[in-house]
NUVEXRO-537845 format. One record per residue (C-alpha): residue number from 0; residue in one letter; x, y, z. Coordinates in Angstrom, 1 decimal, always signed. Example, Ala and Ser with C-alpha at 12.3 -4.5 7.8 and 13.67 -1.06 7.14 Angstrom:
2
{n 0; res A; px +12.3; py -4.5; pz +7.8}
{n 1; res S; px +13.7; py -1.1; pz +7.1}
END
This chain:
356
{n 0; res X; px -105.4; py -146.8; pz -60.2}
{n 1; res X; px -107.6; py -146.0; pz -63.3}
{n 2; res X; px -107.3; py -142.6; pz -64.9}
{n 3; res X; px -110.5; py -140.6; pz -65.5}
{n 4; res X; px -111.2; py -139.4; pz -69.1}
{n 5; res X; px -110.5; py -135.7; pz -68.3}
{n 6; res X; px -107.1; py -136.5; pz -66.8}
{n 7; res X; px -106.3; py -138.9; pz -69.7}
{n 8; res X; px -107.2; py -136.3; pz -72.3}
{n 9; res X; px -104.9; py -133.7; pz -70.8}
{n 10; res X; px -102.1; py -136.3; pz -70.4}
{n 11; res X; px -102.3; py -137.2; pz -74.1}
{n 12; res X; px -102.2; py -133.5; pz -75.2}
{n 13; res X; px -99.3; py -132.7; pz -72.8}
{n 14; res X; px -97.3; py -135.6; pz -74.2}
{n 15; res X; px -98.0; py -134.4; pz -77.7}
{n 16; res X; px -96.8; py -131.0; pz -76.9}
{n 17; res X; px -93.7; py -132.4; pz -75.1}
{n 18; res X; px -92.8; py -134.5; pz -78.2}
{n 19; res X; px -93.4; py -131.6; pz -80.6}
{n 20; res X; px -96.2; py -133.3; pz -82.3}
{n 21; res X; px -98.3; py -131.4; pz -84.9}
{n 22; res X; px -101.2; py -133.8; pz -84.8}
{n 23; res X; px -102.6; py -136.4; pz -82.3}
{n 24; res X; px -104.6; py -139.3; pz -83.8}
{n 25; res X; px -107.2; py -141.3; pz -81.8}
{n 26; res X; px -107.9; py -144.4; pz -83.7}
{n 27; res X; px -110.5; py -146.9; pz -82.5}
{n 28; res X; px -110.0; py -150.6; pz -83.3}
{n 29; res X; px -111.8; py -153.8; pz -82.3}
{n 30; res X; px -108.8; py -155.3; pz -80.6}
{n 31; res X; px -107.4; py -152.3; pz -78.7}
{n 32; res X; px -107.4; py -148.8; pz -79.9}
{n 33; res X; px -104.3; py -146.7; pz -80.2}
{n 34; res X; px -103.0; py -143.1; pz -80.0}
{n 35; res X; px -100.6; py -141.9; pz -82.7}
{n 36; res X; px -98.5; py -138.7; pz -82.8}
{n 37; res X; px -97.3; py -137.0; pz -86.0}
{n 38; res X; px -93.8; py -135.9; pz -85.1}
{n 39; res X; px -91.7; py -134.2; pz -87.8}
{n 40; res X; px -94.0; py -135.5; pz -90.5}
{n 41; res X; px -93.9; py -139.2; pz -89.3}
{n 42; res X; px -96.7; py -141.1; pz -87.6}
{n 43; res X; px -95.6; py -142.8; pz -84.4}
{n 44; res X; px -97.8; py -145.2; pz -82.3}
{n 45; res X; px -97.5; py -143.9; pz -78.7}
{n 46; res X; px -99.8; py -146.2; pz -76.8}
{n 47; res X; px -102.7; py -148.6; pz -76.9}
{n 48; res X; px -105.9; py -147.9; pz -74.9}
{n 49; res X; px -109.0; py -150.0; pz -74.3}
{n 50; res X; px -111.8; py -149.5; pz -76.8}
{n 51; res X; px -114.2; py -148.2; pz -74.1}
{n 52; res X; px -111.7; py -145.6; pz -73.0}
{n 53; res X; px -111.1; py -144.5; pz -76.6}
{n 54; res X; px -114.8; py -143.9; pz -77.1}
{n 55; res X; px -114.9; py -141.9; pz -73.9}
{n 56; res X; px -112.0; py -139.8; pz -75.0}
{n 57; res X; px -113.6; py -139.0; pz -78.4}
{n 58; res X; px -117.0; py -138.2; pz -76.8}
{n 59; res X; px -115.3; py -136.0; pz -74.2}
{n 60; res X; px -113.4; py -134.0; pz -76.9}
{n 61; res X; px -116.5; py -133.7; pz -79.0}
{n 62; res X; px -118.5; py -132.4; pz -76.0}
{n 63; res X; px -116.0; py -129.8; pz -74.8}
{n 64; res X; px -115.4; py -128.5; pz -78.4}
{n 65; res X; px -119.1; py -128.0; pz -79.0}
{n 66; res X; px -119.7; py -130.7; pz -81.5}
{n 67; res X; px -122.9; py -132.8; pz -81.8}
{n 68; res X; px -122.1; py -135.9; pz -79.7}
{n 69; res X; px -124.9; py -137.9; pz -81.2}
{n 70; res X; px -123.8; py -137.3; pz -84.8}
{n 71; res X; px -121.4; py -140.1; pz -85.9}
{n 72; res X; px -122.4; py -140.4; pz -89.6}
{n 73; res X; px -120.7; py -137.2; pz -90.9}
{n 74; res X; px -117.4; py -135.5; pz -90.3}
{n 75; res X; px -117.2; py -132.5; pz -87.9}
{n 76; res X; px -114.7; py -129.8; pz -87.2}
{n 77; res X; px -114.3; py -127.4; pz -84.3}
{n 78; res X; px -111.8; py -125.2; pz -82.6}
{n 79; res X; px -110.9; py -125.7; pz -78.9}
{n 80; res X; px -108.9; py -123.9; pz -76.2}
{n 81; res X; px -107.5; py -126.1; pz -73.4}
{n 82; res X; px -105.9; py -124.9; pz -70.1}
{n 83; res X; px -102.8; py -126.9; pz -69.4}
{n 84; res X; px -100.3; py -126.0; pz -66.6}
{n 85; res X; px -101.1; py -122.3; pz -66.7}
{n 86; res X; px -100.9; py -122.2; pz -70.5}
{n 87; res X; px -103.6; py -122.1; pz -73.1}
{n 88; res X; px -103.3; py -124.5; pz -75.9}
{n 89; res X; px -105.3; py -123.9; pz -79.1}
{n 90; res X; px -106.3; py -126.9; pz -81.2}
{n 91; res X; px -108.5; py -128.0; pz -84.0}
{n 92; res X; px -110.6; py -131.1; pz -83.5}
{n 93; res X; px -111.7; py -133.2; pz -86.5}
{n 94; res X; px -113.8; py -136.3; pz -86.6}
{n 95; res X; px -114.2; py -138.9; pz -89.4}
{n 96; res X; px -116.8; py -141.7; pz -89.5}
{n 97; res X; px -115.7; py -145.3; pz -90.1}
{n 98; res X; px -117.5; py -148.6; pz -90.1}
{n 99; res X; px -116.3; py -149.5; pz -86.6}
{n 100; res X; px -116.4; py -146.1; pz -84.9}
{n 101; res X; px -115.4; py -142.5; pz -85.7}
{n 102; res X; px -111.8; py -141.5; pz -85.4}
{n 103; res X; px -110.6; py -138.1; pz -84.2}
{n 104; res X; px -107.6; py -136.0; pz -85.0}
{n 105; res X; px -106.3; py -133.1; pz -82.9}
{n 106; res X; px -104.2; py -130.4; pz -84.7}
{n 107; res X; px -102.1; py -128.6; pz -82.1}
{n 108; res X; px -101.2; py -124.9; pz -82.4}
{n 109; res X; px -98.8; py -124.2; pz -79.6}
{n 110; res X; px -98.7; py -120.5; pz -78.9}
{n 111; res X; px -95.1; py -119.3; pz -79.3}
{n 112; res X; px -93.6; py -116.2; pz -80.7}
{n 113; res X; px -93.1; py -116.3; pz -84.5}
{n 114; res X; px -89.7; py -117.6; pz -85.3}
{n 115; res X; px -87.3; py -115.6; pz -87.5}
{n 116; res X; px -86.8; py -116.6; pz -91.1}
{n 117; res X; px -83.2; py -117.3; pz -90.5}
{n 118; res X; px -84.1; py -120.0; pz -88.0}
{n 119; res X; px -86.8; py -121.5; pz -90.3}
{n 120; res X; px -84.8; py -121.5; pz -93.6}
{n 121; res X; px -81.8; py -123.7; pz -94.3}
{n 122; res X; px -80.2; py -121.3; pz -96.7}
{n 123; res X; px -79.7; py -117.6; pz -95.5}
{n 124; res X; px -79.8; py -116.4; pz -99.1}
{n 125; res X; px -83.4; py -117.6; pz -99.5}
{n 126; res X; px -84.4; py -115.8; pz -96.3}
{n 127; res X; px -83.1; py -112.5; pz -97.7}
{n 128; res X; px -85.1; py -113.0; pz -100.9}
{n 129; res X; px -88.3; py -113.6; pz -98.9}
{n 130; res X; px -87.6; py -110.5; pz -96.7}
{n 131; res X; px -87.2; py -108.4; pz -99.8}
{n 132; res X; px -90.5; py -109.7; pz -101.2}
{n 133; res X; px -92.5; py -108.8; pz -98.0}
{n 134; res X; px -91.3; py -105.2; pz -98.3}
{n 135; res X; px -93.5; py -104.6; pz -101.4}
{n 136; res X; px -96.2; py -101.9; pz -100.9}
{n 137; res X; px -98.8; py -103.8; pz -103.0}
{n 138; res X; px -99.3; py -107.0; pz -104.9}
{n 139; res X; px -99.8; py -110.7; pz -104.2}
{n 140; res X; px -97.2; py -113.0; pz -102.5}
{n 141; res X; px -97.9; py -116.7; pz -102.3}
{n 142; res X; px -96.4; py -119.4; pz -100.2}
{n 143; res X; px -97.3; py -122.9; pz -101.5}
{n 144; res X; px -96.7; py -126.5; pz -100.5}
{n 145; res X; px -98.5; py -129.6; pz -99.2}
{n 146; res X; px -100.3; py -129.8; pz -95.9}
{n 147; res X; px -97.9; py -129.7; pz -93.0}
{n 148; res X; px -95.1; py -127.9; pz -94.9}
{n 149; res X; px -95.0; py -125.0; pz -92.5}
{n 150; res X; px -96.6; py -122.4; pz -94.9}
{n 151; res X; px -98.5; py -120.5; pz -92.1}
{n 152; res X; px -95.4; py -120.4; pz -89.9}
{n 153; res X; px -93.4; py -118.9; pz -92.8}
{n 154; res X; px -96.2; py -116.3; pz -93.3}
{n 155; res X; px -96.1; py -115.2; pz -89.7}
{n 156; res X; px -92.3; py -114.9; pz -89.8}
{n 157; res X; px -92.7; py -112.7; pz -92.8}
{n 158; res X; px -95.3; py -110.5; pz -91.1}
{n 159; res X; px -93.1; py -110.2; pz -88.0}
{n 160; res X; px -90.3; py -109.0; pz -90.3}
{n 161; res X; px -92.6; py -106.5; pz -91.9}
{n 162; res X; px -93.9; py -104.9; pz -88.8}
{n 163; res X; px -90.5; py -104.2; pz -87.3}
{n 164; res X; px -90.0; py -100.5; pz -87.3}
{n 165; res X; px -93.4; py -99.8; pz -88.9}
{n 166; res X; px -96.8; py -98.7; pz -87.7}
{n 167; res X; px -99.2; py -100.5; pz -90.0}
{n 168; res X; px -102.6; py -102.1; pz -89.9}
{n 169; res X; px -102.0; py -105.8; pz -90.5}
{n 170; res X; px -105.2; py -107.9; pz -90.7}
{n 171; res X; px -105.3; py -111.7; pz -90.9}
{n 172; res X; px -108.1; py -114.1; pz -91.9}
{n 173; res X; px -107.5; py -117.7; pz -90.9}
{n 174; res X; px -109.2; py -121.1; pz -90.3}
{n 175; res X; px -108.4; py -121.3; pz -87.4}
{n 176; res X; px -106.1; py -118.6; pz -86.1}
{n 177; res X; px -102.9; py -120.5; pz -85.5}
{n 178; res X; px -100.8; py -117.9; pz -83.7}
{n 179; res X; px -102.2; py -115.2; pz -81.4}
{n 180; res X; px -100.5; py -112.0; pz -82.3}
{n 181; res X; px -101.4; py -108.8; pz -80.3}
{n 182; res X; px -100.1; py -106.5; pz -83.0}
{n 183; res X; px -102.4; py -107.8; pz -85.7}
{n 184; res X; px -106.2; py -107.8; pz -86.2}
{n 185; res X; px -107.1; py -111.4; pz -86.5}
{n 186; res X; px -110.4; py -112.8; pz -87.9}
{n 187; res X; px -111.4; py -116.5; pz -87.6}
{n 188; res X; px -113.5; py -118.3; pz -90.3}
{n 189; res X; px -116.9; py -119.4; pz -89.1}
{n 190; res X; px -118.9; py -120.8; pz -92.0}
{n 191; res X; px -122.0; py -121.4; pz -89.9}
{n 192; res X; px -122.1; py -117.7; pz -89.1}
{n 193; res X; px -121.5; py -116.8; pz -92.8}
{n 194; res X; px -117.8; py -115.8; pz -92.2}
{n 195; res X; px -116.0; py -117.4; pz -95.2}
{n 196; res X; px -112.7; py -116.3; pz -96.6}
{n 197; res X; px -114.4; py -114.4; pz -99.4}
{n 198; res X; px -116.9; py -112.6; pz -97.0}
{n 199; res X; px -114.2; py -111.8; pz -94.5}
{n 200; res X; px -111.9; py -110.4; pz -97.1}
{n 201; res X; px -114.7; py -108.2; pz -98.5}
{n 202; res X; px -115.4; py -106.9; pz -95.0}
{n 203; res X; px -111.8; py -106.1; pz -94.0}
{n 204; res X; px -111.2; py -104.1; pz -97.2}
{n 205; res X; px -113.4; py -101.4; pz -95.5}
{n 206; res X; px -111.1; py -101.5; pz -92.4}
{n 207; res X; px -108.2; py -99.6; pz -93.9}
{n 208; res X; px -105.6; py -102.4; pz -94.0}
{n 209; res X; px -102.0; py -101.9; pz -95.0}
{n 210; res X; px -101.3; py -105.6; pz -95.3}
{n 211; res X; px -103.7; py -108.6; pz -95.6}
{n 212; res X; px -102.8; py -112.1; pz -94.6}
{n 213; res X; px -105.2; py -114.6; pz -96.1}
{n 214; res X; px -104.9; py -118.1; pz -94.6}
{n 215; res X; px -105.5; py -120.0; pz -97.8}
{n 216; res X; px -106.9; py -119.6; pz -101.3}
{n 217; res X; px -109.5; py -122.3; pz -101.5}
{n 218; res X; px -111.8; py -121.5; pz -104.4}
{n 219; res X; px -112.4; py -119.1; pz -107.3}
{n 220; res X; px -114.3; py -116.6; pz -105.2}
{n 221; res X; px -111.4; py -116.3; pz -102.7}
{n 222; res X; px -108.8; py -116.1; pz -105.5}
{n 223; res X; px -110.8; py -113.3; pz -107.2}
{n 224; res X; px -111.1; py -111.3; pz -104.0}
{n 225; res X; px -107.4; py -111.7; pz -103.2}
{n 226; res X; px -106.4; py -110.5; pz -106.7}
{n 227; res X; px -109.0; py -107.6; pz -106.4}
{n 228; res X; px -107.5; py -106.5; pz -103.1}
{n 229; res X; px -104.0; py -106.6; pz -104.6}
{n 230; res X; px -105.1; py -104.6; pz -107.6}
{n 231; res X; px -106.6; py -101.8; pz -105.3}
{n 232; res X; px -103.1; py -101.1; pz -103.8}
{n 233; res X; px -102.9; py -103.6; pz -100.9}
{n 234; res X; px -100.2; py -106.1; pz -100.2}
{n 235; res X; px -101.8; py -109.6; pz -99.9}
{n 236; res X; px -99.9; py -112.6; pz -98.6}
{n 237; res X; px -101.5; py -116.0; pz -98.7}
{n 238; res X; px -101.0; py -119.8; pz -99.0}
{n 239; res X; px -102.0; py -122.3; pz -101.7}
{n 240; res X; px -101.8; py -126.0; pz -101.9}
{n 241; res X; px -99.5; py -126.7; pz -104.8}
{n 242; res X; px -96.4; py -128.8; pz -105.4}
{n 243; res X; px -94.3; py -126.1; pz -107.0}
{n 244; res X; px -94.2; py -122.4; pz -107.7}
{n 245; res X; px -95.2; py -123.0; pz -111.4}
{n 246; res X; px -98.1; py -125.2; pz -110.2}
{n 247; res X; px -99.4; py -122.3; pz -108.0}
{n 248; res X; px -99.6; py -120.1; pz -111.2}
{n 249; res X; px -101.5; py -122.8; pz -113.0}
{n 250; res X; px -103.9; py -123.3; pz -110.1}
{n 251; res X; px -104.7; py -119.6; pz -110.0}
{n 252; res X; px -105.3; py -119.7; pz -113.7}
{n 253; res X; px -107.6; py -122.7; pz -113.3}
{n 254; res X; px -109.5; py -120.7; pz -110.6}
{n 255; res X; px -110.3; py -118.1; pz -113.2}
{n 256; res X; px -107.5; py -115.6; pz -112.7}
{n 257; res X; px -106.3; py -114.3; pz -116.2}
{n 258; res X; px -102.7; py -114.2; pz -117.3}
{n 259; res X; px -102.9; py -110.4; pz -117.5}
{n 260; res X; px -104.0; py -110.2; pz -113.9}
{n 261; res X; px -101.3; py -112.6; pz -112.8}
{n 262; res X; px -98.8; py -110.5; pz -114.6}
{n 263; res X; px -100.1; py -107.4; pz -112.8}
{n 264; res X; px -100.4; py -108.5; pz -109.2}
{n 265; res X; px -98.2; py -111.6; pz -108.5}
{n 266; res X; px -94.9; py -110.3; pz -107.1}
{n 267; res X; px -93.4; py -113.6; pz -105.8}
{n 268; res X; px -94.1; py -117.3; pz -105.2}
{n 269; res X; px -92.3; py -119.5; pz -102.7}
{n 270; res X; px -92.8; py -123.2; pz -102.8}
{n 271; res X; px -91.4; py -124.9; pz -99.6}
{n 272; res X; px -90.8; py -128.2; pz -98.0}
{n 273; res X; px -89.7; py -129.1; pz -94.5}
{n 274; res X; px -86.7; py -131.5; pz -94.3}
{n 275; res X; px -85.1; py -133.3; pz -91.4}
{n 276; res X; px -81.7; py -132.0; pz -90.4}
{n 277; res X; px -79.1; py -134.7; pz -90.0}
{n 278; res X; px -78.8; py -135.6; pz -86.3}
{n 279; res X; px -75.3; py -135.0; pz -85.0}
{n 280; res X; px -75.7; py -137.8; pz -82.4}
{n 281; res X; px -77.8; py -140.5; pz -84.1}
{n 282; res X; px -77.1; py -139.8; pz -87.8}
{n 283; res X; px -80.0; py -140.6; pz -90.2}
{n 284; res X; px -82.1; py -142.6; pz -87.7}
{n 285; res X; px -82.8; py -140.2; pz -84.9}
{n 286; res X; px -84.9; py -141.6; pz -82.1}
{n 287; res X; px -88.0; py -139.8; pz -80.7}
{n 288; res X; px -86.2; py -139.3; pz -77.3}
{n 289; res X; px -83.3; py -137.6; pz -79.0}
{n 290; res X; px -85.7; py -135.5; pz -81.2}
{n 291; res X; px -87.4; py -134.1; pz -78.1}
{n 292; res X; px -84.1; py -132.6; pz -76.9}
{n 293; res X; px -83.0; py -131.1; pz -80.2}
{n 294; res X; px -84.1; py -127.4; pz -80.6}
{n 295; res X; px -83.8; py -127.4; pz -84.4}
{n 296; res X; px -84.9; py -130.6; pz -86.1}
{n 297; res X; px -86.6; py -129.4; pz -89.3}
{n 298; res X; px -85.9; py -126.5; pz -91.7}
{n 299; res X; px -87.5; py -125.2; pz -94.9}
{n 300; res X; px -86.0; py -125.4; pz -98.4}
{n 301; res X; px -87.6; py -123.0; pz -100.9}
{n 302; res X; px -88.1; py -122.6; pz -104.6}
{n 303; res X; px -88.6; py -118.8; pz -105.1}
{n 304; res X; px -90.1; py -117.4; pz -108.3}
{n 305; res X; px -89.9; py -113.7; pz -108.8}
{n 306; res X; px -88.9; py -110.9; pz -111.2}
{n 307; res X; px -88.2; py -111.8; pz -114.8}
{n 308; res X; px -88.4; py -115.6; pz -114.2}
{n 309; res X; px -91.9; py -115.1; pz -112.7}
{n 310; res X; px -93.1; py -113.1; pz -115.7}
{n 311; res X; px -91.6; py -115.6; pz -118.1}
{n 312; res X; px -93.5; py -118.5; pz -116.3}
{n 313; res X; px -96.7; py -116.5; pz -116.5}
{n 314; res X; px -96.2; py -115.7; pz -120.2}
{n 315; res X; px -95.5; py -119.4; pz -120.9}
{n 316; res X; px -98.2; py -120.7; pz -118.6}
{n 317; res X; px -99.8; py -122.8; pz -121.3}
{n 318; res X; px -96.5; py -124.2; pz -122.6}
{n 319; res X; px -95.4; py -127.8; pz -121.8}
{n 320; res X; px -91.7; py -126.9; pz -122.5}
{n 321; res X; px -89.9; py -127.5; pz -119.1}
{n 322; res X; px -86.9; py -125.4; pz -120.3}
{n 323; res X; px -89.1; py -122.3; pz -119.8}
{n 324; res X; px -89.2; py -123.0; pz -116.1}
{n 325; res X; px -86.6; py -121.5; pz -113.7}
{n 326; res X; px -83.3; py -123.3; pz -113.2}
{n 327; res X; px -83.5; py -123.5; pz -109.4}
{n 328; res X; px -85.9; py -126.1; pz -108.1}
{n 329; res X; px -86.7; py -127.7; pz -104.8}
{n 330; res X; px -85.0; py -130.9; pz -105.9}
{n 331; res X; px -81.8; py -129.0; pz -106.7}
{n 332; res X; px -82.0; py -127.3; pz -103.2}
{n 333; res X; px -82.3; py -130.7; pz -101.6}
{n 334; res X; px -79.3; py -132.1; pz -103.5}
{n 335; res X; px -77.3; py -129.0; pz -102.4}
{n 336; res X; px -78.3; py -129.5; pz -98.7}
{n 337; res X; px -77.4; py -133.2; pz -98.8}
{n 338; res X; px -74.0; py -132.5; pz -100.5}
{n 339; res X; px -73.2; py -130.0; pz -97.7}
{n 340; res X; px -74.1; py -132.6; pz -95.0}
{n 341; res X; px -77.1; py -130.7; pz -93.7}
{n 342; res X; px -79.7; py -133.4; pz -94.4}
{n 343; res X; px -79.6; py -137.2; pz -94.8}
{n 344; res X; px -79.7; py -138.6; pz -98.4}
{n 345; res X; px -83.0; py -140.3; pz -97.7}
{n 346; res X; px -84.7; py -136.9; pz -97.6}
{n 347; res X; px -84.0; py -136.6; pz -101.4}
{n 348; res X; px -85.5; py -140.0; pz -102.0}
{n 349; res X; px -88.5; py -139.1; pz -99.8}
{n 350; res X; px -89.4; py -136.0; pz -101.8}
{n 351; res X; px -87.8; py -136.7; pz -105.1}
{n 352; res X; px -90.4; py -139.2; pz -106.1}
{n 353; res X; px -93.0; py -136.5; pz -106.0}
{n 354; res X; px -91.9; py -135.1; pz -109.3}
{n 355; res X; px -91.0; py -131.6; pz -108.2}
END
């Protein structure tokens, strides 16, 4: 019996949630299109579907998310809420044109309570350092790393740690809102309506915030507004795409933030990577079916820059002397994790080539 496009769409999303996928890729091809899941950072081909069905799936998702169905020449992005088995799943839909037909990617945001830092971090000592940072009354705290490194998850865990035992006005600006939190005021970016990161940040400063969570520093205007908010006595936590903590400082400097302002407002930077834990049953090559049943599959390793080391890095921002940089690095953290038997050796090879 043939499955209709609505049922097929819900089935694919349900399977993605069940597998713990962060993204679902719908890729059209001439000889049979296919569905791929990104699970723990790796793309896995899950099934092949006829080209006609794939076009129907993409058109259906564009329609229910409010995209222009007839527009296939330019990329489009929209947020979407879908009801599945008495639960609401939030996702971001993104299309990308290609010579054959446009492809579509679904980023899944399963709504679960923010995890504790101890469960996210591999080393408890690093969790304690991050908790200490979030207790600052003012300043700028940055979590950096590549896309999919879990930066926003870390931010929410820090906010959860901060709000315990306090009555504070915590406001977030995100694109989109990844976790619905009733104790926070949450604003979603809508560029068509003129709500950008910079405009939203300017508005919320009039709303008496104690702590501001800025989803991402994307441009010079956003960076300037974030620094200005921190200089006026607010605590601002945000994310930045950078390979290392030192790289985050250089990126802010390139966006127009002076070294004196960096010295004044930046209280801590944490660069993070998600690494696979060594499976106790399969070893290094854990199958997808085993992964689905493991509660803790990936953890974060951090490089934390703060206090005197942070000030030294800002002071020597223009220097090419690597000896000025802090002794502890992400690469060193990986080697320690592998030596203790927490992660497979191939995780060092996978990240080490990136020149941390």
